[in-house]
C-alpha positions in Angstrom: 0.0 0.0 0.0 1.3 3.4 -0.9 2.1 5.9 1.8 0.0 9.1 2.0 1.9 12.3 3.0 0.3 14.2 5.8 1.5 17.0 8.1 1.9 16.4 11.8 -1.1 18.7 12.4 -3.2 16.7 9.9 -2.3 13.4 11.6 -3.2 14.8 15.0 -6.6 16.0 13.6 -7.3 12.5 12.2 -6.3 10.9 15.5 -8.7 13.3 17.4 -11.5 12.4 15.0 -10.9 8.7 15.4 -10.9 9.1 19.2 -14.2 11.1 19.1 -15.8 8.5 16.8 -14.8 5.6 19.0 -15.5 7.2 22.4 -18.5 9.5 21.8 -20.2 8.7 18.5 -20.1 4.9 18.6 -21.5 4.6 22.2 -24.2 7.2 21.5 -25.5 5.3 18.4 -25.4 2.0 20.3 -27.6 3.6 23.0 -29.9 5.0 20.3 -30.3 1.5 18.7 -31.0 0.0 22.2 -33.7 2.6 22.9 -35.3 2.1 19.5 -35.3 -1.7 20.0 -37.0 -1.2 23.4 -40.0 0.4 21.6 -41.0 -2.9 20.1 -41.8 -3.6 16.4 -38.6 -2.9 14.4 -40.3 -3.3 11.0 -42.0 0.1 11.3 -39.5 1.8 13.6 -38.0 4.8 11.8 -35.8 5.7 14.7 -34.2 2.2 14.6 -33.5 2.5 10.9 -32.0 5.9 11.3 -29.8 4.7 14.2 -28.7 1.7 12.1 -27.8 3.9 9.2 -25.9 6.3 11.5 -24.0 3.3 12.9 -23.0 2.1 9.4 -21.7 5.6 8.6 -19.7 5.8 11.9 -18.2 2.3 11.5 -17.3 3.1 7.9 -15.6 6.4 8.8 -13.7 4.6 11.6 -12.3 2.1 9.1 -11.5 4.9 6.6 -9.6 7.0 9.2 -7.7 4.0 10.6 -6.7 3.1 7.0 -5.5 6.6 6.3 -3.5 6.7 9.6 -1.9 3.3 8.9 -0.8 4.5 5.4 0.3 8.0 6.6 3.8 9.3 6.2 3.8 12.0 8.8 5.9 15.0 7.9 6.8 17.8 10.3 7.2 21.0 8.2 9.3 22.7 10.9 11.9 19.8 10.7 12.3 20.1 6.9 15.5 21.4 5.3 14.7 21.6 1.6 17.2 24.4 0.8 14.6 27.0 0.0 12.7 24.7 -2.4 8.9 24.2 -2.4 8.2 20.7 -1.0 5.3 19.0 0.8 4.6 20.9 4.0 6.2 24.2 2.8 4.4 27.5 3.3 4.7 29.6 0.1 3.9 33.3 -0.5 3.0 34.0 -4.1 2.4 37.1 -6.2 0.1 36.9 -9.1 2.0 38.4 -12.0 -1.1 39.8 -13.7 -2.9 41.4 -10.7 -0.1 41.8 -8.3 -2.2 40.2 -5.5 -0.3 38.1 -3.0 -1.5 34.8 -1.5 0.0 32.4 1.1 -0.5 28.7 0.9 0.7 25.7 2.7 1.0 22.5 0.7 -0.7 19.7 2.7 -2.3 16.3 2.2 -5.7 15.6 0.7 -7.5 15.3 4.0 -6.1 18.6 5.3 -6.8 20.8 2.3 -8.9 23.8 3.1 -8.5 26.7 0.6 -10.3 29.2 3.0 -7.4 28.6 5.5 -4.7 28.6 2.8 -4.1 24.9 2.9 -3.8 23.4 -0.6 -3.8 19.7 -1.6 -0.4 18.5 -2.8 -2.0 17.0 -5.9 -3.8 20.2 -6.9 -2.6 21.9 -10.1 -1.1 24.9 -8.3 0.8 22.7 -5.8 2.1 20.5 -8.6 3.3 23.7 -10.4 5.0 25.0 -7.3 6.9 21.8 -6.2 10.6 22.2 -6.7 10.5 26.0 -7.2 12.6 28.4 -5.2 12.2 32.1 -4.2 12.1 34.3 -7.3 11.0 31.4 -9.6 7.8 31.7 -11.7 5.2 29.0 -11.7 2.6 28.6 -14.5 -0.7 27.1 -13.5 -3.3 25.9 -15.9 -6.5 27.4 -14.4 -10.1 27.3 -15.9 -9.7 30.9 -17.1 -6.4 30.2 -18.7 -2.7 30.1 -17.7 -1.9 32.0 -14.5 1.6 33.0 -13.6 2.8 33.3 -10.0 6.1 34.4 -8.7 7.4 32.6 -5.6 8.0 35.4 -3.0 9.0 33.4 0.0 9.3 29.7 1.0 9.1 28.8 4.7 8.8 25.6 6.7 6.6 26.3 9.7 
């Protein structure tokens, strides 16, 4: 099985989700099923069906998170020494060459990606265009509106 890169923060978030699912969500749905069973006829019991569906979702998510954690290659961005190059975990400040706008992104794993918080998926077009670049380099990104050019202003490992 291939390893999945994930930052230290992302791995901690997955572990916290797994803990919550196992210690809070799973017992709560077991209680809901028990209460619905106590009401009698299960063939016409919508609460029982809803609780069983919820249990299936929770158990599926537990398996998914455990699988991701077992295949995870945890990378601590603050421990990286990539010589100023953009690599997984790096935080990059970019300047759009057309508009002059600056943006800051951290390149993270698929489960951590959140554009609103400046976290971009390592397999996204912009991240793929940035990997290997250094300060002062220009990255060309194929966007839906055409090719966008970004200059790498700073690269940091935080």
